[in-house]
C-alpha positions in Angstrom: -4.4 52.2 72.6 -5.7 49.0 71.2 -7.3 50.9 68.4 -4.0 52.5 67.5 -2.2 49.2 67.5 -4.9 47.5 65.4 -4.8 50.4 63.0 -1.0 50.2 62.6 -1.2 46.5 62.1 -4.0 46.9 59.5 -1.9 49.6 57.7 1.2 47.4 57.7 -0.8 44.4 56.4 -2.3 46.6 53.7 1.1 48.0 52.7 2.7 44.5 52.6 -0.3 43.2 50.7 -0.1 46.0 48.2 3.7 45.5 47.8 3.2 41.7 47.3 0.4 42.4 44.8 2.6 44.8 42.8 5.5 42.3 42.8 3.3 39.5 41.8 1.7 41.5 39.1 5.0 42.2 37.5 5.8 38.6 37.7 2.5 37.5 36.2 3.0 40.1 33.4 6.4 38.7 32.6 4.9 35.2 32.5 2.0 36.4 30.3 4.5 38.0 27.8 6.6 34.8 27.8 3.6 32.6 27.1 2.5 35.0 24.3 6.0 34.7 22.7 5.8 30.9 23.0 2.4 30.8 21.4 3.7 33.0 18.6 6.6 30.6 18.0 4.3 27.6 18.2 2.0 29.1 15.5 5.1 29.8 13.3 6.4 26.3 13.8 3.0 24.8 13.1 2.8 26.8 9.9 6.2 25.6 8.8 5.4 22.0 9.6 2.1 22.3 7.7 4.0 23.6 4.7 6.6 20.8 4.9 3.9 18.2 5.3 2.0 19.5 2.3 5.2 19.4 0.3 5.9 15.9 1.3 2.3 14.9 0.5 2.6 16.4 -2.9 5.9 14.7 -3.6 4.5 11.3 -2.4 1.4 11.7 -4.6 3.6 12.4 -7.6 5.8 9.4 -6.8 2.7 7.2 -6.3 1.2 8.4 -9.5 4.5 7.6 -11.3 4.6 4.2 -9.8 1.0 3.5 -10.7 1.6 4.5 -14.3 4.7 2.3 -14.5 2.7 -0.6 -13.0 -0.1 0.0 -15.5 2.5 -0.1 -18.3 4.0 -3.3 -17.0 0.5 -4.8 -16.6 -0.2 -4.0 -20.3 3.1 -5.5 -21.4 2.6 -8.6 -19.3 -1.0 -9.0 -20.6 0.4 -8.8 -24.1 3.0 -11.5 -23.3 0.4 -13.7 -21.7 -1.8 -13.4 -24.8 1.2 -14.3 -26.9 1.8 -17.3 -24.8 -1.8 -18.3 -25.0 -1.7 -18.2 -28.8 1.6 -20.2 -28.8 0.0 -22.8 -26.6 -3.0 -23.0 -28.9 -0.6 -23.5 -31.8 1.2 -26.3 -29.9 -2.1 -27.9 -29.1 -3.2 -28.0 -32.7 0.2 -29.4 -33.7 0.0 -32.1 -31.1 -3.5 -32.9 -32.1 -2.4 -33.3 -35.7 0.5 -35.5 -34.6 -1.6 -37.7 -32.4 -4.2 -38.1 -35.1 -1.4 -39.1 -37.5 -0.1 -41.5 -34.9 -3.5 -43.0 -34.3 -4.1 -43.4 -38.1 -0.7 -45.1 -38.4 -1.5 -47.5 -35.5 -4.9 -48.3 -37.0 -3.2 -49.1 -40.3 -0.6 -51.2 -38.6 -3.3 -53.1 -36.7 -5.2 -53.7 -39.9 -2.0 -55.0 -41.6 -1.2 -57.3 -38.6 -4.8 -58.6 -38.8 -4.4 -59.3 -42.5 -1.1 -61.1 -41.8 -2.6 -63.1 -39.0 -5.5 -64.2 -41.1 -3.2 -65.1 -44.0 -1.2 -67.4 -41.7 -4.3 -69.1 -40.5 -5.0 -67.7 -37.1 -8.6 -67.8 -36.2 -10.3 -64.7 -34.9 -10.8 -64.6 -31.2 -14.3 -65.0 -29.8 -16.1 -61.9 -28.7 -16.7 -61.6 -25.0 -20.5 -61.2 -24.7 
C-alpha cells in the first residue's frame, strides 16, 4: 500500500511539475519575445540617434569652418590696419624728429646770439669747472 501511495504522490508531483514547466515556458517565451522587440526598438533608436548626431556634427563643422574663415578675414583686415598704423607712427616719428631738430637748431642759434650780446655788454665768460 505504501508503494501505491508513493507512486500516486510521485505521479501528482510529476504532473504538477510538468504543468508548472508548461506555464513557466509560456511565460518565458512571452518575456523573450518582449525583450526581442525592445532590442529591435533600441537598435532603431540608436540608428536614428547616430544619424541625428552625424547631422549635428556636420552642421557644427560647417559653422566652425565659416567662423574660422570669418576670423581669418578679420585677422587679415586687422593686420593691414596695424601695418597702416605702424607706417603712420613712423611718419609721425620722422615729423617729430624734424621738428625737434629744428627746435634744437633754433635754441643753439638763440644761445649763440645771447652769448654774443653778453660778450658785447662786457660780461666775462664763466670759469670752467675742472
